[in-house]
DRENSEFI-198957 format. One record per residue: residue number from 1; x, y, z of N, C-alpha, C in turn. Coordinates in nm, 4 decimals. Each point is the difference from the previous one (the first is absolute). Last residue first. Layout:
N
<node NUM,<X,Y,Z>,<X,Y,Z>,<X,Y,Z>>;
...
//
This chain:
96
<node 96,<-9.4149,0.7724,-1.9809>,<0.0151,-0.1457,0.0059>,<-0.0992,-0.0631,0.0959>>;
<node 95,<0.0395,0.4841,-0.0948>,<0.0196,-0.0662,-0.1295>,<-0.0076,-0.1521,0.0089>>;
<node 94,<-0.0322,0.3947,0.3320>,<-0.1136,-0.0890,-0.0289>,<0.0136,-0.0755,-0.1328>>;
<node 93,<0.3506,0.3030,0.1649>,<-0.0520,-0.0687,0.1191>,<-0.1088,-0.1022,-0.0321>>;
<node 92,<0.3016,0.3210,-0.2596>,<-0.0279,-0.1383,-0.0417>,<-0.0664,-0.0791,0.1121>>;
<node 91,<0.1505,0.4548,0.0494>,<-0.0877,0.0039,-0.1166>,<-0.0370,-0.1392,-0.0504>>;
<node 90,<0.1287,0.2067,0.4896>,<0.0520,-0.1046,-0.0875>,<-0.0983,-0.0119,-0.1169>>;
<node 89,<0.0687,0.4680,0.2689>,<-0.0778,-0.1238,-0.0046>,<0.0687,-0.0996,-0.0924>>;
<node 88,<0.1155,0.4719,0.1738>,<0.0890,-0.1152,-0.0219>,<-0.0778,-0.1314,0.0069>>;
<node 87,<-0.1659,0.4665,0.0145>,<-0.0075,-0.0844,0.1194>,<0.0867,-0.1255,-0.0108>>;
<node 86,<-0.0437,0.3296,-0.3596>,<0.0472,0.0703,0.1203>,<0.0003,-0.0855,0.1265>>;
<node 85,<-0.0039,-0.0526,-0.5335>,<-0.0249,-0.0974,0.1066>,<0.0475,0.0575,0.1343>>;
<node 84,<0.0460,0.2395,-0.4146>,<-0.1182,-0.0804,-0.0324>,<-0.0398,-0.0970,0.1112>>;
<node 83,<0.3640,0.3047,0.0664>,<-0.0858,0.0790,-0.0896>,<-0.1301,-0.0759,-0.0300>>;
<node 82,<0.3679,-0.1908,0.2488>,<-0.1037,0.0684,0.0773>,<-0.0906,0.0882,-0.0847>>;
<node 81,<0.3747,-0.2380,-0.1951>,<-0.0942,-0.0955,0.0608>,<-0.1170,0.0742,0.0636>>;
<node 80,<0.3502,0.2643,-0.1653>,<-0.0707,-0.0659,-0.1107>,<-0.1051,-0.0967,0.0541>>;
<node 79,<0.2896,0.2017,0.3114>,<-0.0938,0.0990,-0.0540>,<-0.0835,-0.0610,-0.1135>>;
<node 78,<0.3480,-0.2582,0.1722>,<-0.1080,0.0103,0.0987>,<-0.1057,0.0988,-0.0478>>;
<node 77,<0.3876,-0.0359,-0.2576>,<-0.0810,-0.1228,-0.0122>,<-0.1180,0.0043,0.0962>>;
<node 76,<0.3120,0.3488,0.0252>,<-0.0771,0.0100,-0.1241>,<-0.0896,-0.1227,-0.0183>>;
<node 75,<0.3008,0.0052,0.3652>,<-0.1072,0.0985,0.0207>,<-0.0870,0.0126,-0.1252>>;
<node 74,<0.3959,-0.2746,-0.0144>,<-0.1106,-0.0579,0.0758>,<-0.1192,0.0957,0.0155>>;
<node 73,<0.3178,0.0637,-0.4250>,<0.0247,-0.0103,0.1438>,<-0.1290,-0.0452,0.0696>>;
<node 72,<0.1253,-0.1473,-0.5108>,<-0.0629,0.1050,0.0810>,<0.0412,-0.0152,0.1459>>;
<node 71,<0.1116,-0.3112,-0.3546>,<0.0984,0.1051,0.0276>,<-0.0571,0.1119,0.0870>>;
<node 70,<-0.2685,-0.3633,-0.1537>,<0.1035,-0.0580,0.0857>,<0.1073,0.1024,0.0363>>;
<node 69,<-0.3443,0.1144,-0.3108>,<-0.0502,-0.0087,0.1384>,<0.1067,-0.0528,0.0950>>;
<node 68,<0.0993,0.0085,-0.4644>,<-0.0075,0.1354,0.0558>,<-0.0428,-0.0042,0.1461>>;
<node 67,<-0.0011,-0.4055,-0.2364>,<0.1380,0.0467,0.0212>,<0.0018,0.1382,0.0637>>;
<node 66,<-0.4184,-0.1741,-0.1301>,<0.0534,-0.0729,0.1153>,<0.1418,0.0479,0.0317>>;
<node 65,<-0.1965,0.1686,-0.3883>,<-0.0620,0.0583,0.1187>,<0.0521,-0.0689,0.1266>>;
<node 64,<0.1347,-0.1770,-0.4143>,<0.0610,0.1320,0.0202>,<-0.0540,0.0661,0.1268>>;
<node 63,<-0.1900,-0.4092,-0.1379>,<0.1373,-0.0202,0.0474>,<0.0693,0.1327,0.0289>>;
<node 62,<-0.4339,0.0141,-0.1882>,<-0.0045,-0.0580,0.1341>,<0.1408,-0.0151,0.0575>>;
<node 61,<-0.0465,0.1432,-0.4474>,<-0.0432,0.1051,0.0934>,<0.0023,-0.0516,0.1435>>;
<node 60,<0.0843,-0.3129,-0.3348>,<0.1129,0.0926,0.0124>,<-0.0329,0.1154,0.0938>>;
<node 59,<-0.3365,-0.3168,-0.1099>,<0.0997,-0.0558,0.0907>,<0.1177,0.0952,0.0191>>;
<node 58,<-0.5164,0.1176,-0.1167>,<0.1312,0.0034,-0.0652>,<0.1069,-0.0462,0.1000>>;
<node 57,<-0.4721,0.0813,0.0910>,<0.0036,-0.1107,-0.0958>,<0.1319,-0.0037,-0.0764>>;
<node 56,<-0.1469,0.1562,0.5303>,<0.0306,0.0500,-0.1337>,<-0.0040,-0.1184,-0.0960>>;
<node 55,<-0.1182,0.1626,0.5631>,<-0.0105,-0.0914,-0.1136>,<0.0368,0.0709,-0.1295>>;
<node 54,<0.0967,0.0308,0.5734>,<-0.0386,0.0711,-0.1200>,<0.0060,-0.0967,-0.1165>>;
<node 53,<-0.0136,0.0078,0.5901>,<0.0331,-0.0590,-0.1295>,<-0.0522,0.0884,-0.1117>>;
<node 52,<0.0762,-0.0615,0.5902>,<-0.0053,0.0865,-0.1183>,<0.0220,-0.0858,-0.1238>>;
<node 51,<-0.0138,-0.1891,0.4388>,<-0.0460,0.1337,0.0380>,<-0.0107,0.0955,-0.1186>>;
<node 50,<0.0296,-0.5487,0.1859>,<0.0019,0.0770,-0.1247>,<-0.0578,0.1378,0.0312>>;
<node 49,<0.2491,-0.3575,0.3476>,<-0.1159,0.0845,-0.0318>,<0.0197,0.0713,-0.1333>>;
<node 48,<0.3262,-0.2949,0.2404>,<-0.1167,-0.0753,-0.0456>,<-0.1209,0.0838,-0.0394>>;
<node 47,<0.5383,-0.0585,0.1783>,<-0.0623,0.1037,-0.0823>,<-0.1190,-0.0649,-0.0720>>;
<node 46,<0.3677,-0.1608,0.3332>,<-0.1465,-0.0098,0.0196>,<-0.0754,0.1114,-0.0737>>;
<node 45,<0.4888,-0.1137,-0.0087>,<-0.0455,0.1177,0.0736>,<-0.1521,0.0058,0.0177>>;
<node 44,<0.2183,-0.3713,-0.2254>,<0.0897,0.0306,0.1120>,<-0.0541,0.1128,0.0869>>;
<node 43,<-0.2206,-0.1180,-0.4054>,<-0.0236,-0.1011,0.1037>,<0.0856,0.0307,0.1235>>;
<node 42,<0.0507,0.2795,-0.3751>,<-0.1340,0.0166,0.0581>,<-0.0308,-0.1054,0.1052>>;
<node 41,<0.4288,-0.0128,-0.2296>,<-0.0203,0.1226,0.0749>,<-0.1369,0.0046,0.0680>>;
<node 40,<0.1110,-0.4825,-0.1423>,<0.0754,0.1195,-0.0353>,<-0.0404,0.1161,0.0891>>;
<node 39,<-0.2134,-0.4987,-0.2024>,<0.0853,0.0445,0.1103>,<0.0829,0.1198,-0.0455>>;
<node 38,<-0.4890,-0.1732,-0.1633>,<0.1339,0.0264,-0.0526>,<0.0838,0.0551,0.1154>>;
<node 37,<-0.4234,-0.1106,0.1217>,<0.0292,-0.1085,-0.0936>,<0.1386,0.0154,-0.0608>>;
<node 36,<-0.2895,0.2433,0.3589>,<0.1449,-0.0264,0.0035>,<0.0404,-0.1161,-0.0901>>;
<node 35,<-0.4420,0.2259,0.0547>,<0.0204,-0.1355,0.0502>,<0.1467,-0.0433,0.0009>>;
<node 34,<-0.1507,0.4327,-0.1575>,<-0.0735,-0.0195,0.1246>,<0.0288,-0.1352,0.0635>>;
<node 33,<0.1852,0.1055,-0.4313>,<0.0586,0.0819,0.1076>,<-0.0665,-0.0306,0.1339>>;
<node 32,<-0.1807,-0.2090,-0.3786>,<0.1343,-0.0526,0.0270>,<0.0674,0.0772,0.1129>>;
<node 31,<-0.4120,0.1613,-0.1573>,<-0.0195,-0.1265,0.0727>,<0.1349,-0.0597,0.0383>>;
<node 30,<0.0044,0.3685,-0.2817>,<-0.0301,0.0412,0.1376>,<-0.0218,-0.1238,0.0880>>;
<node 29,<0.0616,-0.0764,-0.4575>,<0.1243,0.0497,0.0606>,<-0.0222,0.0424,0.1452>>;
<node 28,<-0.3741,-0.1400,-0.2636>,<0.0922,-0.1115,0.0253>,<0.1233,0.0470,0.0754>>;
<node 27,<-0.3065,0.3300,-0.1402>,<-0.0586,-0.0851,0.1046>,<0.0928,-0.1159,0.0360>>;
<node 26,<0.1284,0.2926,-0.3607>,<0.0075,0.0617,0.1329>,<-0.0543,-0.0910,0.1099>>;
<node 25,<0.2206,-0.0593,-0.4856>,<-0.1105,-0.0659,0.0699>,<0.0026,0.0439,0.1467>>;
<node 24,<0.3262,0.1516,-0.3017>,<-0.1126,-0.0016,-0.0942>,<-0.1211,-0.0708,0.0605>>;
<node 23,<0.4210,0.3049,0.2411>,<-0.0502,-0.1331,-0.0350>,<-0.1078,0.0119,-0.1071>>;
<node 22,<0.3965,0.2745,0.3559>,<-0.0777,0.0055,-0.1239>,<-0.0405,-0.1425,-0.0356>>;
<node 21,<0.1692,0.3047,0.4817>,<0.0159,-0.1045,-0.1004>,<-0.0837,0.0250,-0.1231>>;
<node 20,<0.1996,0.1834,0.5313>,<-0.0572,0.0408,-0.1284>,<0.0276,-0.1087,-0.1023>>;
<node 19,<-0.0282,0.0692,0.5731>,<0.0552,-0.0764,-0.1123>,<-0.0724,0.0449,-0.1261>>;
<node 18,<0.0882,0.1639,0.5641>,<-0.0666,0.0071,-0.1299>,<0.0732,-0.0843,-0.1031>>;
<node 17,<-0.0737,0.0604,0.5791>,<0.0887,-0.0367,-0.1094>,<-0.0791,-0.0033,-0.1301>>;
<node 16,<-0.2525,0.2865,0.3453>,<0.0973,-0.1061,0.0237>,<0.0925,-0.0206,-0.1192>>;
<node 15,<-0.4079,0.2964,0.0916>,<0.1337,0.0594,0.0129>,<0.1096,-0.1038,0.0259>>;
<node 14,<-0.4360,-0.2290,0.0521>,<-0.0008,0.1432,-0.0277>,<0.1377,0.0581,0.0319>>;
<node 13,<0.0495,-0.4929,-0.1064>,<-0.1008,0.0656,0.0841>,<0.0002,0.1473,-0.0397>>;
<node 12,<0.2382,-0.3049,-0.2610>,<-0.0104,-0.0896,0.1152>,<-0.1088,0.0499,0.0964>>;
<node 11,<-0.0041,0.0812,-0.5472>,<0.0522,0.0538,0.1260>,<-0.0159,-0.1037,0.1104>>;
<node 10,<0.0106,0.0851,-0.5909>,<-0.0430,-0.0787,0.1145>,<0.0619,0.0628,0.1248>>;
<node 9,<-0.1114,0.1644,-0.5366>,<0.0777,0.0163,0.1227>,<-0.0665,-0.0826,0.1092>>;
<node 8,<0.0179,0.0080,-0.5878>,<-0.0682,-0.0046,0.1294>,<0.0974,0.0239,0.1139>>;
<node 7,<-0.1305,-0.0179,-0.5698>,<0.1067,0.0435,0.0886>,<-0.0665,0.0137,0.1362>>;
<node 6,<-0.1568,-0.2895,-0.4594>,<-0.0242,0.0743,0.1229>,<0.1316,0.0354,0.0685>>;
<node 5,<-0.2562,-0.1555,-0.5072>,<0.1178,-0.0085,0.0852>,<-0.0237,0.0920,0.1182>>;
<node 4,<-0.3016,-0.2527,-0.4335>,<0.0160,0.0943,0.1093>,<0.1272,-0.0308,0.0781>>;
<node 3,<-0.1689,-0.0671,-0.5426>,<0.0383,-0.0662,0.1236>,<0.0166,0.1057,0.1083>>;
<node 2,<-0.2950,-0.0476,-0.4922>,<0.1001,0.0709,0.0803>,<0.0213,-0.0751,0.1311>>;
<node 1,<-0.1565,-0.1495,-0.5181>,<-0.0331,-0.0083,0.1414>,<0.1096,0.0696,0.0813>>;
//
């Protein structure tokens, strides 16, 4: 049985504060961000919109990709988001 891992980017608003993370349960993790369940960066800066995610079944690939994304400059991250989500829609808007 293969397991899924997700690298994702959350945003406070269009062109706002960005957060990059990795998880094996995307819906649960986004719920935690949206509801400020885990105190920290995303709760402090109101980073509640899921604007990008990618799935893989290899945890090492996911962790490596997350590390790479965290080193990217802001313009590259915005370009990545806007390639598939030009309107910065919250991709988890109707999940709950």
